[in-house]
C-alpha positions, 0 to 999 in steps of 0.5 A: 190853249189846248187842253186834252180831257180824259173821261172816267169809268162809266163812259165805256160802251160796247164796240167803242174801239172798233173804229180806231183798229183801222188807224195804223198803229192802234191795233199794235199798240193795244196788242202790246198793252194787252200784254202789259195789263193781262187783258185782251183790250182789243176784245174788250173794246170791240166784241165784249158786251156791256156787263163784261165791261163793267167789271172794274178790273176790265174797264179801268185799263180799257178807258186808259188804253183807249185814251192813250191810243187816241192821243198817240193817233191824234199827235202821230206819236211814235212809241219811241219817240224821245220827246213826244208832241203834247197839248198845253194842259191835260185833265182826267176824270177819276181813272182818266187821271192815269192817262193824263199822267202819261200824256204829261210825261209823268208816267210812261204809258206802260207804267200808267197801264201797270198802275191802272191794272192794279188800280182796277184790280184793287177797287174791284176787290174793295167793291165786292165786300159791301154791295155799293153803287153810284147814282148821278143827281142831275139838277136841283139846288147844290146845297139841297142835294148835298144835304140830302146826300148826307141825310142818307148817309151817302158821299158825294163822290164826284162833284162835277159842276154843271148841275151834276153831283154823284152820290155813292154808297151802299145800295140800300141807301141809294134806294132810300134816297131814290124814294126821296130825291132832292127837289127838282133833281133827276137821279140816274143810277151809273153803271159802275161796280161800286162806290168809288171815291168814298171810304169804301175804297180804303183798301185800294188806297193802301195798294196804290200808296205802295206801288206809287213809291216804286213807280218810275216818275218824272215831272210833268211837261205840261199843265197837269190838273188834279181831281182832288182841287183842280190845282196844277201839280208841278211834282210827278211824285206829288201827283202819284201821291194824290193819284193813290189817295184820290181813290177814296176821295171825291173828284172835284171836277168842278174845280178842275173846270175852274182851273181850265177857265183860269189858265185861259184854255181856249179849246178842249179835246175829249179822248174816247169814249167821249162825250161826258166831259165836253157835255159838262163843259158845254154847260159850264165853260162858255166861249171854249171851243169843244170836240168829243173825239169819238171816232178817227172820223174826228181826228182832222177836226181835232188837229185843226183845233190844235193848229188853231189853239195851241199855246194861246192861253195865259198858262202855256 
């Protein structure tokens, strides 16, 4: 059973899209999606510097477009295909859930990109109100980490499993947290522009609630996991409602990995910019084959995994 995983904000690096432009059709799709988003996705994915693509309003559409372009290249999906080939299951981390929605058939790629365009703008505006940020906490006892986060008035915005929890909130509180870290834990500030998945994003939730009501939606054609609780969601409308609320609620990637195990997934392919989610799975999901699809050079290996693992799980 194959699951595709789409990473979230912070995974982007300068130039990560450059090699994908050599894949037939990718540059054309990115040009079209640039028109949809009002952003020059090719430039942002190739020549823009780290500070430019740190901007939430740019990073989020860029990440979703990159994941969808790689998915279409992997499965050789034509834009006008009525019933495109799909994996057995899909999950996205944070903004990666918009790519997952398109891969599952809940949204068209264009609808997903419209929503992520507005999500990125709304979250950037919300982040500008107060100086906030996010810090990954690596290692330590989970209960002690959560207690330390609470002590400093922060939110556990991402509970990622594999010994990683992300604290989020005002910068001054994050600095105080860094001065008094939990025992046996390492802290790593993240390259994001705000405290995502916390109460600071409430204005963005209202924007997405309004847009989700009118978005064209279908029920998922494959197993589609939700960040809220790791559940497999059967209703496209329910998934969109969850997407809106998730902007200010913690990402429970630990629960998603639990569901991945329960479904009987035998192989995970992480879409670009890949590495973060396969890294978590490597520590948490023993016995599952993993592939970080970083460049087109990895496509043949990914297709071999698909050939060997598609439809082999209990949840397919």
